[in-house]
PAKOL-699726 format. One record per residue: x, y, z of N, C-alpha, C in turn. Coordinates in Angstrom, 2 decimals. Each point is the difference from the previous one (the first is absolute). Example, Ala and Ser with C-alpha at 12.3 -4.5 7.8 and 13.67 -1.06 7.14 Angstrom:
# residues 2
+---------+---------+---------+---------+---------+---------+---------+---------+---------+
!    n_c1 !    n_c2 !    n_c3 !   ca_c1 !   ca_c2 !   ca_c3 !    c_c1 !    c_c2 !    c_c3 !
+---------+---------+---------+---------+---------+---------+---------+---------+---------+
!   13.19 !   -5.69 !    7.80 !   -0.89 !    1.19 !    0.00 !    0.90 !    1.20 !    0.00 !
!   -0.35 !    1.05 !   -0.72 !    0.82 !    1.19 !    0.06 !   -0.77 !    1.09 !    0.73 !
+---------+---------+---------+---------+---------+---------+---------+---------+---------+
# end
This chain:
# residues 75
+---------+---------+---------+---------+---------+---------+---------+---------+---------+
!    n_c1 !    n_c2 !    n_c3 !   ca_c1 !   ca_c2 !   ca_c3 !    c_c1 !    c_c2 !    c_c3 !
+---------+---------+---------+---------+---------+---------+---------+---------+---------+
!   36.25 !   45.33 !  -13.82 !   -0.58 !   -1.45 !   -0.36 !   -1.22 !   -0.28 !    0.80 !
!   -0.95 !   -0.63 !   -0.62 !   -1.08 !   -0.23 !    0.73 !    0.15 !   -1.30 !    0.71 !
!   -1.12 !   -0.37 !    0.91 !    0.14 !   -1.22 !    0.83 !    0.00 !   -1.28 !   -0.85 !
!   -0.76 !   -0.16 !   -1.07 !    0.00 !   -1.19 !   -0.77 !    1.19 !   -0.22 !   -0.72 !
!    0.69 !    1.05 !   -0.42 !    1.34 !   -0.19 !   -0.71 !    1.07 !   -0.43 !    1.02 !
!    0.03 !    0.49 !    1.31 !    0.91 !   -0.35 !    0.97 !   -0.26 !   -1.49 !    0.30 !
!   -1.24 !   -0.46 !    0.06 !   -0.28 !   -1.36 !    0.46 !    0.43 !   -0.89 !   -1.32 !
!   -0.17 !    0.38 !   -1.19 !    0.46 !   -0.79 !   -1.06 !    1.52 !   -0.14 !   -0.10 !
!    0.72 !    1.13 !    0.33 !    1.43 !   -0.10 !    0.08 !    0.48 !   -0.81 !    0.99 !
!   -0.60 !    0.08 !    1.29 !    0.40 !   -0.77 !    1.03 !   -0.26 !   -1.47 !   -0.25 !
!   -1.06 !   -0.30 !   -0.63 !   -0.25 !   -1.44 !   -0.30 !    1.06 !   -0.50 !   -1.04 !
!    0.32 !    0.78 !   -0.83 !    0.98 !   -0.38 !   -1.09 !    1.38 !   -0.22 !    0.53 !
!    0.26 !    0.77 !    1.01 !    1.44 !   -0.10 !    0.62 !    0.15 !   -1.25 !    0.91 !
!   -1.07 !   -0.46 !    0.57 !    0.10 !   -1.09 !    0.95 !    0.26 !   -1.26 !   -0.83 !
!    0.84 !   -0.84 !    0.42 !    0.30 !   -1.18 !   -0.67 !   -0.86 !   -1.14 !    0.61 !
!   -0.56 !   -0.81 !   -0.98 !   -0.82 !   -1.15 !    0.49 !    0.79 !   -1.16 !    0.39 !
!   -0.33 !   -0.46 !    1.23 !    0.67 !   -1.18 !    0.51 !   -1.14 !   -1.00 !    0.32 !
!   -0.04 !   -1.10 !   -0.83 !   -1.07 !   -0.96 !    0.35 !    0.42 !   -1.12 !    0.90 !
!    1.25 !   -0.33 !   -0.07 !    0.51 !   -1.18 !    0.82 !   -0.73 !   -1.32 !   -0.56 !
!    0.12 !   -1.02 !    1.06 !   -0.48 !   -1.20 !   -0.34 !   -1.52 !   -0.11 !    0.40 !
!   -0.93 !   -0.01 !   -0.82 !   -1.41 !   -0.03 !    0.43 !   -0.37 !   -1.18 !    0.63 !
!    0.65 !   -1.31 !   -0.24 !   -0.26 !   -1.07 !    0.60 !    0.30 !    0.02 !    1.54 !
!    1.22 !    0.47 !    0.26 !    0.34 !    0.22 !    1.37 !   -0.83 !    1.00 !    0.83 !
!   -0.44 !    0.97 !   -0.81 !   -0.88 !    1.05 !    0.78 !   -1.30 !   -0.59 !    0.31 !
!   -0.54 !   -0.90 !   -0.74 !   -1.33 !   -0.65 !    0.33 !    0.05 !   -1.31 !    0.78 !
!    1.18 !   -0.47 !    0.23 !    0.19 !   -1.22 !    0.73 !   -0.69 !   -0.04 !    1.43 !
!    0.08 !    1.20 !    0.72 !   -0.74 !   -0.02 !    1.39 !   -1.45 !   -0.28 !   -0.14 !
!   -0.63 !    0.52 !   -1.06 !   -1.40 !   -0.20 !   -0.22 !   -0.35 !   -1.50 !   -0.10 !
!    0.80 !   -0.61 !   -0.72 !   -0.11 !   -1.53 !   -0.27 !    0.07 !   -0.69 !    1.49 !
!    0.98 !    0.36 !    0.75 !    0.08 !   -0.63 !    1.30 !   -1.21 !    0.30 !    0.96 !
!   -0.53 !    1.33 !   -0.09 !   -1.09 !    0.32 !    0.78 !   -1.29 !   -0.79 !   -0.41 !
!   -0.17 !   -0.03 !   -1.43 !   -1.17 !   -0.80 !   -0.39 !    0.14 !   -1.47 !    0.31 !
!    1.15 !   -0.60 !   -0.19 !    0.13 !   -1.38 !    0.30 !   -0.21 !   -0.34 !    1.50 !
!    0.44 !    0.94 !    0.94 !   -0.29 !   -0.09 !    1.37 !   -1.51 !    0.14 !    0.33 !
!   -0.74 !    0.98 !   -0.66 !   -1.39 !    0.12 !    0.23 !   -0.71 !   -1.22 !   -0.46 !
!    0.34 !   -0.55 !   -1.15 !   -0.68 !   -1.27 !   -0.51 !    0.30 !   -1.16 !    0.84 !
!    1.28 !   -0.22 !    0.52 !    0.34 !   -1.02 !    1.00 !   -0.79 !    0.09 !    1.19 !
!   -0.19 !    1.22 !    0.55 !   -0.88 !    0.20 !    1.16 !   -1.42 !   -0.36 !   -0.27 !
!   -0.50 !    0.38 !   -1.08 !   -1.43 !   -0.37 !   -0.37 !   -0.12 !   -1.41 !   -0.20 !
!    1.05 !   -0.70 !   -0.50 !    0.00 !   -1.47 !   -0.15 !   -0.04 !   -0.67 !    1.32 !
!    0.74 !    0.43 !    0.90 !   -0.12 !   -0.55 !    1.36 !   -1.21 !    0.20 !    0.74 !
!   -0.65 !    1.14 !   -0.25 !   -1.33 !    0.19 !    0.48 !   -1.10 !   -0.92 !   -0.54 !
!    0.08 !   -0.16 !   -1.34 !   -0.91 !   -0.90 !   -0.62 !    0.33 !   -1.46 !    0.36 !
!    1.21 !   -0.42 !    0.20 !    0.34 !   -1.28 !    0.46 !   -0.39 !   -0.30 !    1.38 !
!   -0.21 !    1.05 !    0.83 !   -0.31 !   -0.22 !    1.42 !   -1.48 !   -0.49 !    0.07 !
!   -0.86 !    0.15 !   -1.11 !   -1.36 !   -0.26 !   -0.05 !   -0.23 !   -1.51 !   -0.47 !
!    1.15 !   -0.70 !   -0.24 !   -0.14 !   -1.41 !   -0.49 !   -0.63 !   -0.90 !    1.02 !
!   -0.91 !   -0.76 !   -0.32 !   -0.59 !   -1.12 !    0.92 !   -0.74 !    0.64 !    1.13 !
!   -0.49 !    1.20 !   -0.07 !   -0.89 !    0.57 !    1.01 !   -1.26 !   -0.80 !    0.20 !
!   -0.66 !   -0.40 !   -1.06 !   -1.31 !   -0.76 !    0.16 !    0.23 !   -1.27 !    0.90 !
!    1.16 !   -0.69 !   -0.17 !    0.21 !   -1.23 !    0.71 !    0.27 !    0.27 !    1.43 !
!    0.48 !    1.23 !    0.31 !    0.33 !    0.32 !    1.38 !   -1.42 !    0.02 !    0.89 !
!   -0.93 !    0.37 !   -0.66 !   -1.27 !    0.17 !    0.68 !   -1.00 !   -1.06 !   -0.38 !
!    0.49 !   -1.15 !   -0.49 !   -1.02 !   -1.05 !   -0.53 !   -0.81 !   -0.47 !    1.18 !
!    0.64 !   -0.20 !    1.14 !   -0.81 !   -0.52 !    1.25 !   -1.15 !    0.97 !    0.35 !
!    0.28 !    1.32 !   -0.04 !   -1.10 !    1.00 !    0.37 !   -1.07 !   -0.06 !   -1.11 !
!    0.36 !   -0.20 !   -1.24 !   -0.96 !   -0.15 !   -1.11 !   -0.88 !   -1.24 !    0.08 !
!    0.62 !   -1.02 !    0.44 !   -0.65 !   -1.28 !    0.25 !   -0.99 !    0.09 !    1.16 !
!    0.39 !    0.71 !    1.08 !   -0.80 !    0.11 !    1.14 !   -1.20 !    0.93 !   -0.26 !
!    0.19 !    1.04 !   -0.84 !   -1.09 !    0.82 !   -0.43 !   -1.01 !   -0.73 !   -0.89 !
!    0.58 !   -0.64 !   -0.87 !   -0.92 !   -0.85 !   -1.04 !   -0.93 !   -1.04 !    0.87 !
!    0.67 !   -0.61 !    1.13 !   -0.76 !   -0.98 !    0.61 !   -1.14 !    0.71 !    0.82 !
!    0.38 !    1.15 !    0.49 !   -1.00 !    0.68 !    0.90 !   -1.03 !    0.67 !   -0.91 !
!    0.22 !    0.46 !   -1.14 !   -1.00 !    0.68 !   -0.74 !   -0.53 !   -0.82 !   -1.26 !
!    0.43 !   -1.11 !   -0.17 !   -0.47 !   -0.82 !   -1.10 !    0.90 !    0.25 !   -1.19 !
!   -0.12 !   -0.91 !   -0.95 !    0.92 !   -0.03 !   -1.17 !   -0.63 !    0.85 !   -1.14 !
!   -1.20 !    0.58 !    0.09 !   -0.71 !    0.77 !   -0.99 !    0.82 !    1.21 !   -0.26 !
!    0.23 !    0.78 !    1.11 !    0.61 !    1.39 !   -0.11 !    1.46 !   -0.02 !   -0.14 !
!    0.72 !   -1.09 !    0.29 !    1.43 !   -0.14 !    0.01 !    0.58 !    0.10 !   -1.31 !
!    0.80 !    0.89 !   -0.21 !    0.75 !    0.11 !   -1.33 !   -0.81 !    0.81 !   -1.06 !
!   -1.13 !    0.63 !    0.41 !   -0.75 !    0.72 !   -0.96 !    0.88 !    1.04 !   -0.73 !
!    0.04 !   -0.05 !   -1.32 !    0.77 !    0.98 !   -0.73 !    1.50 !   -0.36 !   -0.20 !
!    0.26 !   -1.15 !    0.47 !    1.48 !   -0.46 !   -0.12 !    0.12 !   -1.25 !   -0.97 !
!   -1.11 !   -0.39 !   -0.65 !    0.19 !   -1.04 !   -0.94 !   -0.14 !   -1.31 !    0.71 !
!   -0.41 !   -0.21 !    1.16 !   -0.02 !   -1.21 !    0.71 !   -1.49 !   -0.65 !   -0.20 !
+---------+---------+---------+---------+---------+---------+---------+---------+---------+
# end
């Protein structure tokens, strides 16, 4: 018997067992949900950053004049 025939025979003899695909892929859901939650916390940590430095921005504007302050930011 040649190699291909042996492979085909071995493949035919093995029984297929699929199981529950939903349960097999459930860990990927939890990993993805954890990654998205972590990225959401990182994005949330940048809330209100501009107001934390408002005093520095006002001091810089007073020192350099109001012409250059906010250039490119729609002010």
